[in-house]
N, CA, C and O atoms as CSV, one atom per row, in Angstrom:
chain,resi,resn,atom,element,x,y,z
A,1,UNK,N,N,155.546,80.830,147.827
A,1,UNK,CA,C,157.155,80.766,147.642
A,1,UNK,C,C,157.349,79.451,147.153
A,1,UNK,O,O,157.313,78.687,148.118
A,2,UNK,N,N,157.615,78.591,145.663
A,2,UNK,CA,C,157.798,77.550,145.489
A,2,UNK,C,C,159.595,77.131,145.519
A,2,UNK,O,O,160.522,77.549,144.825
A,3,UNK,N,N,159.564,76.427,146.316
A,3,UNK,CA,C,161.128,75.846,146.247
A,3,UNK,C,C,161.800,76.647,147.883
A,3,UNK,O,O,161.434,77.681,148.440
A,4,UNK,N,N,162.236,76.247,148.038
A,4,UNK,CA,C,162.961,75.892,149.884
A,4,UNK,C,C,163.730,77.457,149.776
A,4,UNK,O,O,164.402,77.653,148.763
A,5,UNK,N,N,163.628,78.631,150.870
A,5,UNK,CA,C,164.842,79.252,151.445
A,5,UNK,C,C,166.079,78.876,151.920
A,5,UNK,O,O,166.344,78.348,153.001
A,6,UNK,N,N,166.972,79.260,150.826
A,6,UNK,CA,C,168.638,78.540,150.912
A,6,UNK,C,C,169.010,80.150,151.747
A,6,UNK,O,O,168.663,81.283,151.415
A,7,UNK,N,N,169.874,79.670,152.967
A,7,UNK,CA,C,170.818,81.075,152.717
A,7,UNK,C,C,172.299,80.419,152.092
A,7,UNK,O,O,172.225,79.214,152.332
A,8,UNK,N,N,173.074,80.588,151.678
A,8,UNK,CA,C,174.318,80.608,152.030
A,8,UNK,C,C,175.179,81.525,152.578
A,8,UNK,O,O,174.995,82.742,152.574
A,9,UNK,N,N,176.310,80.828,153.147
A,9,UNK,CA,C,177.805,81.600,153.285
A,9,UNK,C,C,178.925,81.020,153.084
A,9,UNK,O,O,179.041,80.895,151.864
A,10,UNK,N,N,179.531,80.732,153.444
A,10,UNK,CA,C,180.851,81.340,153.074
A,10,UNK,C,C,182.136,81.426,153.597
A,10,UNK,O,O,182.776,81.980,152.703
A,11,UNK,N,N,183.225,81.097,154.950
A,11,UNK,CA,C,184.465,81.822,154.769
A,11,UNK,C,C,185.894,81.393,154.827
A,11,UNK,O,O,186.361,81.059,155.915
A,12,UNK,N,N,186.765,81.371,153.546
A,12,UNK,CA,C,188.043,81.722,153.540
A,12,UNK,C,C,188.783,81.031,154.523
A,12,UNK,O,O,188.538,81.131,155.725
A,13,UNK,N,N,189.569,80.421,154.107
A,13,UNK,CA,C,190.776,79.773,154.641
A,13,UNK,C,C,191.103,81.274,155.379
A,13,UNK,O,O,190.523,81.652,156.397
A,14,UNK,N,N,192.165,82.066,154.649
A,14,UNK,CA,C,193.247,83.586,154.978
A,14,UNK,C,C,191.557,83.982,156.715
A,14,UNK,O,O,191.642,84.179,157.927
A,15,UNK,N,N,190.926,83.934,156.184
A,15,UNK,CA,C,189.367,84.857,157.617
A,15,UNK,C,C,189.685,83.488,158.461
A,15,UNK,O,O,189.418,83.736,159.638
A,16,UNK,N,N,190.083,82.336,158.340
A,16,UNK,CA,C,190.109,81.992,159.993
A,16,UNK,C,C,189.095,82.541,161.178
A,16,UNK,O,O,189.602,83.079,162.163
A,17,UNK,N,N,187.660,82.403,161.079
A,17,UNK,CA,C,186.534,83.365,162.240
A,17,UNK,C,C,185.629,82.106,161.411
A,17,UNK,O,O,185.110,82.070,160.296
A,18,UNK,N,N,185.703,81.314,162.313
A,18,UNK,CA,C,184.149,80.531,162.093
A,18,UNK,C,C,183.070,80.615,162.717
A,18,UNK,O,O,182.083,79.999,162.316
A,19,UNK,N,N,183.032,81.434,163.884
A,19,UNK,CA,C,181.982,82.263,163.414
A,19,UNK,C,C,181.718,83.291,162.580
A,19,UNK,O,O,181.006,84.040,163.249
A,20,UNK,N,N,181.965,84.044,160.889
A,20,UNK,CA,C,181.874,84.113,160.793
A,20,UNK,C,C,180.373,83.861,159.416
A,20,UNK,O,O,179.728,84.614,158.687
A,21,UNK,N,N,180.409,82.593,159.648
A,21,UNK,CA,C,179.151,81.924,158.918
A,21,UNK,C,C,177.497,81.655,159.666
A,21,UNK,O,O,176.314,81.598,159.330
A,22,UNK,N,N,178.336,81.551,160.837
A,22,UNK,CA,C,176.938,82.159,162.652
A,22,UNK,C,C,176.858,83.811,162.098
A,22,UNK,O,O,175.702,83.843,161.676
A,23,UNK,N,N,177.338,84.962,161.904
A,23,UNK,CA,C,177.294,85.716,161.823
A,23,UNK,C,C,176.307,85.789,160.557
A,23,UNK,O,O,175.103,86.036,160.640
A,24,UNK,N,N,176.977,85.547,159.435
A,24,UNK,CA,C,176.495,86.052,157.836
A,24,UNK,C,C,175.092,85.519,157.930
A,24,UNK,O,O,174.332,86.155,157.199
A,25,UNK,N,N,174.269,84.145,158.880
A,25,UNK,CA,C,173.632,83.713,158.640
A,25,UNK,C,C,173.072,84.579,159.682
A,25,UNK,O,O,172.085,85.066,159.130
A,26,UNK,N,N,173.124,84.975,160.682
A,26,UNK,CA,C,172.151,85.799,161.548
A,26,UNK,C,C,172.103,87.493,160.861
A,26,UNK,O,O,171.324,88.390,161.186
A,27,UNK,N,N,173.180,87.542,159.854
A,27,UNK,CA,C,172.681,89.171,159.347
A,27,UNK,C,C,171.496,88.575,158.266
A,27,UNK,O,O,170.666,89.344,157.782
A,28,UNK,N,N,171.511,87.328,157.991
A,28,UNK,CA,C,171.224,87.929,156.269
A,28,UNK,C,C,169.412,87.188,157.044
A,28,UNK,O,O,168.436,87.099,156.299
A,29,UNK,N,N,169.335,86.770,158.533
A,29,UNK,CA,C,167.861,85.707,159.001
A,29,UNK,C,C,167.427,87.573,159.103
A,29,UNK,O,O,166.799,88.066,158.166
A,30,UNK,N,N,167.821,88.408,160.253
A,30,UNK,CA,C,167.596,89.617,160.327
A,30,UNK,C,C,166.888,90.245,159.429
A,30,UNK,O,O,165.662,90.352,159.462
A,31,UNK,N,N,168.038,90.944,158.103
A,31,UNK,CA,C,167.315,91.195,157.170
A,31,UNK,C,C,165.555,90.879,156.349
A,31,UNK,O,O,164.684,91.664,155.972
A,32,UNK,N,N,165.625,89.755,156.346
A,32,UNK,CA,C,164.842,88.738,155.709
A,32,UNK,C,C,163.283,88.949,156.772
A,32,UNK,O,O,162.171,89.364,156.444
A,33,UNK,N,N,163.651,88.609,157.715
A,33,UNK,CA,C,162.351,88.835,159.065
A,33,UNK,C,C,161.701,90.653,158.931
A,33,UNK,O,O,160.589,91.181,158.928
A,34,UNK,N,N,163.250,91.159,158.827
A,34,UNK,CA,C,161.806,92.600,157.858
A,34,UNK,C,C,160.995,93.491,157.111
A,34,UNK,O,O,160.401,94.547,156.895
A,35,UNK,N,N,161.426,92.205,156.839
A,35,UNK,CA,C,161.356,92.451,154.693
A,35,UNK,C,C,160.520,91.282,155.056
A,35,UNK,O,O,161.106,90.482,154.327
A,36,UNK,N,N,159.442,90.450,155.721
A,36,UNK,CA,C,159.015,89.253,155.487
A,36,UNK,C,C,158.188,88.582,154.894
A,36,UNK,O,O,157.115,88.417,154.312
A,37,UNK,N,N,159.539,88.125,155.449
A,37,UNK,CA,C,160.175,86.335,154.470
A,37,UNK,C,C,160.460,85.719,155.872
A,37,UNK,O,O,161.454,86.072,156.507
A,38,UNK,N,N,159.556,84.772,156.362
A,38,UNK,CA,C,159.946,83.777,157.667
A,38,UNK,C,C,160.940,82.778,156.966
A,38,UNK,O,O,160.747,82.143,155.929
A,39,UNK,N,N,162.298,82.791,157.957
A,39,UNK,CA,C,163.385,82.138,157.770
A,39,UNK,C,C,163.813,81.065,158.795
A,39,UNK,O,O,164.806,80.477,159.222
A,40,UNK,N,N,162.179,81.181,158.969
A,40,UNK,CA,C,162.166,79.016,160.460
A,40,UNK,C,C,162.623,78.003,159.465
A,40,UNK,O,O,163.183,77.093,160.075
A,41,UNK,N,N,162.608,77.756,157.946
A,41,UNK,CA,C,161.975,76.453,157.438
A,41,UNK,C,C,163.943,77.065,156.345
A,41,UNK,O,O,163.933,76.475,155.265
A,42,UNK,N,N,164.735,77.596,156.431
A,42,UNK,CA,C,165.336,78.109,155.743
A,42,UNK,C,C,166.757,76.528,156.156
A,42,UNK,O,O,167.034,75.775,157.090
A,43,UNK,N,N,167.137,76.762,155.005
A,43,UNK,CA,C,167.616,75.690,154.604
A,43,UNK,C,C,169.618,76.449,154.446
A,43,UNK,O,O,169.972,77.288,153.617
A,44,UNK,N,N,170.399,75.878,155.368
A,44,UNK,CA,C,171.442,77.003,155.055
A,44,UNK,C,C,173.199,76.270,154.472
A,44,UNK,O,O,174.064,75.999,155.305
A,45,UNK,N,N,173.284,76.189,153.871
A,45,UNK,CA,C,174.624,76.111,153.127
A,45,UNK,C,C,176.034,76.314,153.515
A,45,UNK,O,O,176.286,77.426,153.050
A,46,UNK,N,N,176.718,76.033,153.891
A,46,UNK,CA,C,177.735,77.322,154.950
A,46,UNK,C,C,178.522,76.473,153.702
A,46,UNK,O,O,177.935,75.536,153.160
A,47,UNK,N,N,180.218,76.962,153.191
A,47,UNK,CA,C,181.609,76.694,153.112
A,47,UNK,C,C,182.248,77.277,153.859
A,47,UNK,O,O,182.226,78.496,154.030
A,48,UNK,N,N,183.358,75.957,154.784
A,48,UNK,CA,C,184.197,77.225,155.395
A,48,UNK,C,C,185.128,76.442,155.059
A,48,UNK,O,O,185.207,75.320,154.560
A,49,UNK,N,N,186.518,78.007,155.772
A,49,UNK,CA,C,187.345,77.876,155.039
A,49,UNK,C,C,187.310,77.310,153.719
A,49,UNK,O,O,188.016,76.326,153.500
A,50,UNK,N,N,186.674,77.734,152.914
A,50,UNK,CA,C,186.473,77.221,151.873
A,50,UNK,C,C,187.203,78.624,150.790
A,50,UNK,O,O,186.667,79.730,150.874
A,51,UNK,N,N,188.408,78.428,149.841
A,51,UNK,CA,C,188.396,79.590,148.989
A,51,UNK,C,C,187.006,79.786,148.594
A,51,UNK,O,O,186.265,78.885,148.985
A,52,UNK,N,N,186.464,80.695,147.942
A,52,UNK,CA,C,186.297,81.750,146.735
A,52,UNK,C,C,186.466,81.746,145.772
A,52,UNK,O,O,185.547,82.103,145.035
A,53,UNK,N,N,187.520,81.409,145.299
A,53,UNK,CA,C,187.832,81.427,144.113
A,53,UNK,C,C,187.940,80.352,143.236
A,53,UNK,O,O,187.888,80.209,142.014
A,54,UNK,N,N,188.107,79.623,144.223
A,54,UNK,CA,C,187.528,77.569,143.359
A,54,UNK,C,C,186.061,77.320,143.751
A,54,UNK,O,O,185.315,77.447,144.723
A,55,UNK,N,N,186.043,76.780,142.128
A,55,UNK,CA,C,184.499,76.528,141.923
A,55,UNK,C,C,183.927,74.936,141.845
A,55,UNK,O,O,182.887,74.558,141.306
A,56,UNK,N,N,185.026,74.056,142.617
A,56,UNK,CA,C,184.859,73.179,142.865
A,56,UNK,C,C,184.529,72.137,144.562
A,56,UNK,O,O,184.723,71.040,145.084
A,57,UNK,N,N,183.756,73.841,144.852
A,57,UNK,CA,C,183.786,73.410,146.813
A,57,UNK,C,C,182.487,72.459,146.622
A,57,UNK,O,O,181.677,72.631,145.711
A,58,UNK,N,N,182.366,71.146,147.869
A,58,UNK,CA,C,181.950,70.849,147.970
A,58,UNK,C,C,180.095,71.322,147.557
A,58,UNK,O,O,179.371,71.066,146.595
A,59,UNK,N,N,179.896,72.098,148.833
A,59,UNK,CA,C,178.651,72.833,149.031
A,59,UNK,C,C,178.567,73.424,147.713
A,59,UNK,O,O,177.595,72.970,147.110
A,60,UNK,N,N,179.322,74.390,146.949
A,60,UNK,CA,C,178.320,75.074,146.479
A,60,UNK,C,C,178.898,73.832,145.371
A,60,UNK,O,O,180.056,73.894,145.784
A,61,UNK,N,N,178.928,73.392,144.925
A,61,UNK,CA,C,178.265,71.990,144.204
A,61,UNK,C,C,176.887,72.008,144.907
A,61,UNK,O,O,176.440,72.881,144.164
A,62,UNK,N,N,176.000,71.786,145.620
A,62,UNK,CA,C,175.459,70.959,146.166
A,62,UNK,C,C,174.742,71.986,145.861
A,62,UNK,O,O,173.870,71.667,145.052
A,63,UNK,N,N,174.706,73.688,146.306
A,63,UNK,CA,C,173.889,73.818,145.672
A,63,UNK,C,C,173.358,74.288,144.464
A,63,UNK,O,O,172.129,74.351,144.461
A,64,UNK,N,N,173.973,74.665,143.354
A,64,UNK,CA,C,174.574,74.200,141.913
A,64,UNK,C,C,173.403,72.999,142.194
A,64,UNK,O,O,173.134,72.483,141.110
A,65,UNK,N,N,172.933,72.632,142.859
A,65,UNK,CA,C,172.147,70.902,142.475
A,65,UNK,C,C,171.125,71.310,142.824
A,65,UNK,O,O,170.211,71.225,142.003
A,66,UNK,N,N,170.877,71.817,143.940
A,66,UNK,CA,C,169.691,71.959,144.113
A,66,UNK,C,C,168.858,73.667,143.511
A,66,UNK,O,O,167.652,73.915,143.497
A,67,UNK,N,N,170.326,74.831,142.961
A,67,UNK,CA,C,169.140,75.679,142.124
A,67,UNK,C,C,168.525,74.198,140.759
A,67,UNK,O,O,167.492,74.444,140.135
A,68,UNK,N,N,169.066,73.200,140.556
A,68,UNK,CA,C,169.027,72.404,139.082
A,68,UNK,C,C,168.247,72.000,138.656
A,68,UNK,O,O,167.720,71.709,137.583
A,69,UNK,N,N,168.087,71.964,140.622
A,69,UNK,CA,C,166.715,71.569,140.509
A,69,UNK,C,C,165.386,71.964,140.887
A,69,UNK,O,O,164.386,71.348,141.255
A,70,UNK,N,N,165.640,73.049,140.710
A,70,UNK,CA,C,164.171,73.363,141.197
A,70,UNK,C,C,164.016,73.675,142.759
A,70,UNK,O,O,163.236,74.480,143.268
A,71,UNK,N,N,164.776,72.996,143.284
A,71,UNK,CA,C,164.187,73.118,144.960
A,71,UNK,C,C,165.010,74.766,145.789
A,71,UNK,O,O,165.357,74.899,146.963
A,72,UNK,N,N,165.103,75.820,144.614
A,72,UNK,CA,C,165.462,76.745,145.825
A,72,UNK,C,C,164.304,78.136,144.779
A,72,UNK,O,O,164.238,78.354,143.569
A,73,UNK,N,N,163.713,78.667,145.752
A,73,UNK,CA,C,163.183,79.491,145.399
A,73,UNK,C,C,163.306,80.707,145.659
A,73,UNK,O,O,162.974,81.569,144.846
A,74,UNK,N,N,163.877,81.021,147.014
A,74,UNK,CA,C,165.076,82.056,148.017
A,74,UNK,C,C,165.893,81.581,147.857
A,74,UNK,O,O,166.001,80.442,148.312
A,75,UNK,N,N,166.984,82.186,147.094
A,75,UNK,CA,C,168.333,82.531,146.955
A,75,UNK,C,C,169.290,83.316,148.078
A,75,UNK,O,O,170.230,83.917,147.558
A,76,UNK,N,N,169.221,83.393,149.268
A,76,UNK,CA,C,169.913,84.176,150.213
A,76,UNK,C,C,170.912,84.160,150.791
A,76,UNK,O,O,171.376,83.418,151.657
A,77,UNK,N,N,171.397,85.372,150.080
A,77,UNK,CA,C,173.794,85.592,150.571
A,77,UNK,C,C,173.485,87.108,151.652
A,77,UNK,O,O,172.427,87.682,151.906
A,78,UNK,N,N,174.740,87.359,152.048
A,78,UNK,CA,C,175.248,88.545,152.435
A,78,UNK,C,C,175.555,89.680,151.890
A,78,UNK,O,O,175.316,90.887,151.922
A,79,UNK,N,N,176.364,88.614,151.214
A,79,UNK,CA,C,177.256,89.835,150.292
A,79,UNK,C,C,177.426,87.985,148.840
A,79,UNK,O,O,177.638,86.774,148.886
A,80,UNK,N,N,177.127,89.120,147.816
A,80,UNK,CA,C,177.189,87.734,146.416
A,80,UNK,C,C,178.863,87.285,146.625
A,80,UNK,O,O,178.840,86.059,146.732
A,81,UNK,N,N,180.053,87.685,146.709
A,81,UNK,CA,C,180.913,86.997,147.399
A,81,UNK,C,C,181.170,85.772,148.042
A,81,UNK,O,O,182.060,84.922,148.045
A,82,UNK,N,N,179.945,85.998,148.656
A,82,UNK,CA,C,180.192,84.792,149.278
A,82,UNK,C,C,179.849,83.350,148.979
A,82,UNK,O,O,180.195,82.262,149.439
A,83,UNK,N,N,178.907,83.835,147.878
A,83,UNK,CA,C,178.674,83.114,146.622
A,83,UNK,C,C,179.596,81.894,145.736
A,83,UNK,O,O,179.437,80.749,145.311
A,84,UNK,N,N,180.820,83.138,145.779
A,84,UNK,CA,C,182.182,82.591,144.559
A,84,UNK,C,C,182.773,84.321,144.476
A,84,UNK,O,O,182.191,85.403,144.392
A,85,UNK,N,N,184.118,83.933,144.544
A,85,UNK,CA,C,184.821,85.077,143.390
A,85,UNK,C,C,185.625,84.301,142.502
A,85,UNK,O,O,186.845,84.303,142.338
A,86,UNK,N,N,184.496,83.471,141.825
A,86,UNK,CA,C,185.325,81.755,140.850
A,86,UNK,C,C,185.168,82.962,139.588
A,86,UNK,O,O,184.761,84.107,139.787
A,87,UNK,N,N,185.730,82.223,137.838
A,87,UNK,CA,C,184.904,83.108,137.242
A,87,UNK,C,C,183.275,82.375,136.514
A,87,UNK,O,O,182.771,82.812,135.479
A,88,UNK,N,N,182.908,81.653,137.029
A,88,UNK,CA,C,181.732,81.709,137.122
A,88,UNK,C,C,180.153,81.933,137.938
A,88,UNK,O,O,179.049,81.448,137.690
A,89,UNK,N,N,180.645,82.936,139.053
A,89,UNK,CA,C,179.598,83.455,140.484
A,89,UNK,C,C,178.508,84.035,139.136
A,89,UNK,O,O,177.378,83.548,139.142
A,90,UNK,N,N,178.915,85.248,137.795
A,90,UNK,CA,C,177.752,85.980,137.537
A,90,UNK,C,C,176.865,84.772,136.275
A,90,UNK,O,O,175.973,85.152,135.516
A,91,UNK,N,N,177.391,83.347,136.341
A,91,UNK,CA,C,175.970,83.108,135.873
A,91,UNK,C,C,174.928,81.698,136.722
A,91,UNK,O,O,173.746,81.356,136.735
A,92,UNK,N,N,176.546,81.120,137.495
A,92,UNK,CA,C,176.020,80.869,138.870
A,92,UNK,C,C,174.234,82.544,139.813
A,92,UNK,O,O,173.132,82.446,140.352
A,93,UNK,N,N,174.871,83.304,139.527
A,93,UNK,CA,C,174.029,84.415,140.021
A,93,UNK,C,C,172.422,84.456,139.498
A,93,UNK,O,O,171.344,84.811,139.976
A,94,UNK,N,N,172.961,83.819,138.101
A,94,UNK,CA,C,170.984,84.676,137.124
A,94,UNK,C,C,170.246,82.805,137.255
A,94,UNK,O,O,169.045,82.671,137.490
A,95,UNK,N,N,171.411,81.220,137.014
A,95,UNK,CA,C,170.903,80.373,137.356
A,95,UNK,C,C,169.289,80.260,138.048
A,95,UNK,O,O,168.360,79.824,137.368
A,96,UNK,N,N,169.098,80.716,139.491
A,96,UNK,CA,C,168.265,80.387,140.345
A,96,UNK,C,C,167.206,82.206,139.589
A,96,UNK,O,O,166.578,82.025,138.545
A,97,UNK,N,N,167.195,82.583,139.751
A,97,UNK,CA,C,165.880,84.144,138.840
A,97,UNK,C,C,166.108,83.284,137.795
A,97,UNK,O,O,165.167,82.513,137.983
A,98,UNK,N,N,166.608,82.912,136.951
A,98,UNK,CA,C,166.366,80.879,135.346
A,98,UNK,C,C,165.394,80.537,135.848
A,98,UNK,O,O,164.219,80.701,135.519
A,99,UNK,N,N,165.945,79.929,136.862
A,99,UNK,CA,C,164.375,78.471,137.381
A,99,UNK,C,C,163.696,78.819,138.299
A,99,UNK,O,O,163.476,78.197,139.338
A,100,UNK,N,N,163.026,80.603,137.749
A,100,UNK,CA,C,162.114,80.801,138.387
A,100,UNK,C,C,161.949,80.576,140.491
A,100,UNK,O,O,160.996,80.287,141.215
A,101,UNK,N,N,163.478,80.912,140.776
A,101,UNK,CA,C,163.864,81.560,142.211
A,101,UNK,C,C,164.200,83.616,142.347
A,101,UNK,O,O,163.562,84.649,142.139
A,102,UNK,N,N,164.942,83.402,142.600
A,102,UNK,CA,C,165.184,85.315,143.846
A,102,UNK,C,C,166.584,84.658,144.175
A,102,UNK,O,O,167.231,83.618,144.300
A,103,UNK,N,N,166.571,85.907,144.218
A,103,UNK,CA,C,168.632,85.779,144.563
A,103,UNK,C,C,167.874,87.400,145.502
A,103,UNK,O,O,167.051,88.248,145.157
A,104,UNK,N,N,168.653,87.185,146.708
A,104,UNK,CA,C,168.710,88.328,147.903
A,104,UNK,C,C,170.433,88.664,148.201
A,104,UNK,O,O,171.257,87.792,147.923
A,105,UNK,N,N,170.782,89.724,148.665
A,105,UNK,CA,C,171.827,89.767,148.422
A,105,UNK,C,C,171.700,90.724,149.858
A,105,UNK,O,O,171.359,91.851,149.498
A,106,UNK,N,N,171.801,90.686,150.834
A,106,UNK,CA,C,170.797,91.542,151.718
A,106,UNK,C,C,172.301,92.654,152.174
A,106,UNK,O,O,172.220,93.858,151.930
A,107,UNK,N,N,173.326,92.187,152.698
A,107,UNK,CA,C,174.544,92.885,152.259
A,107,UNK,C,C,174.710,94.298,151.427
A,107,UNK,O,O,175.131,95.447,151.555
A,108,UNK,N,N,174.111,93.445,150.525
A,108,UNK,CA,C,174.449,94.250,148.872
A,108,UNK,C,C,173.165,95.590,149.178
A,108,UNK,O,O,173.340,96.808,149.141
A,109,UNK,N,N,171.745,94.729,149.509
A,109,UNK,CA,C,170.404,95.677,149.290
A,109,UNK,C,C,169.348,95.067,147.840
A,109,UNK,O,O,168.296,95.552,147.423
A,110,UNK,N,N,170.105,93.869,147.343
A,110,UNK,CA,C,170.003,92.744,146.040
A,110,UNK,C,C,168.576,92.792,146.041
A,110,UNK,O,O,168.200,93.828,146.589
A,111,UNK,N,N,167.817,92.214,145.718
A,111,UNK,CA,C,166.448,91.036,145.319
A,111,UNK,C,C,166.306,91.206,144.301
A,111,UNK,O,O,166.127,92.344,143.867
A,112,UNK,N,N,166.332,90.135,143.537
A,112,UNK,CA,C,166.106,89.750,142.256
A,112,UNK,C,C,165.095,90.458,141.945
A,112,UNK,O,O,165.525,91.320,141.179
A,113,UNK,N,N,163.087,90.708,142.218
A,113,UNK,CA,C,162.143,90.544,142.186
A,113,UNK,C,C,162.091,92.627,142.677
A,113,UNK,O,O,161.184,93.418,142.417
A,114,UNK,N,N,162.604,92.732,142.962
A,114,UNK,CA,C,162.668,94.447,142.799
A,114,UNK,C,C,163.384,95.927,141.670
A,114,UNK,O,O,164.325,96.716,141.751
A,115,UNK,N,N,162.655,95.739,141.033
A,115,UNK,CA,C,163.408,96.640,140.006
A,115,UNK,C,C,163.893,97.746,139.985
A,115,UNK,O,O,163.334,98.798,140.294
A,116,UNK,N,N,165.200,97.559,139.542
A,116,UNK,CA,C,166.633,98.586,139.489
A,116,UNK,C,C,167.709,98.334,140.061
A,116,UNK,O,O,168.656,99.114,139.965
């Protein structure tokens, strides 16, 4: 795998459960480990108390920059909505794959290297 394994988490202001990011990270790591992916060196990008409808979130901007610099080999999330709920989400979801990476949404059973 070229690039880093990045686990992205987010909880919104409305949710107000700060442990939500830790829960998401733990769940993603568990699913990845069951599929044979080593998560020990994963970079975690956590948006905390941020609405997914905002496209200008600091951590989301960091994640976009990492993808743009081809630093992300696998981008893993619990659910695609944890990345973003803004209009740009569909295009962004395609970006890691376009840059030679892989997107895995563990809660939805999505893995861009699998057909279907």
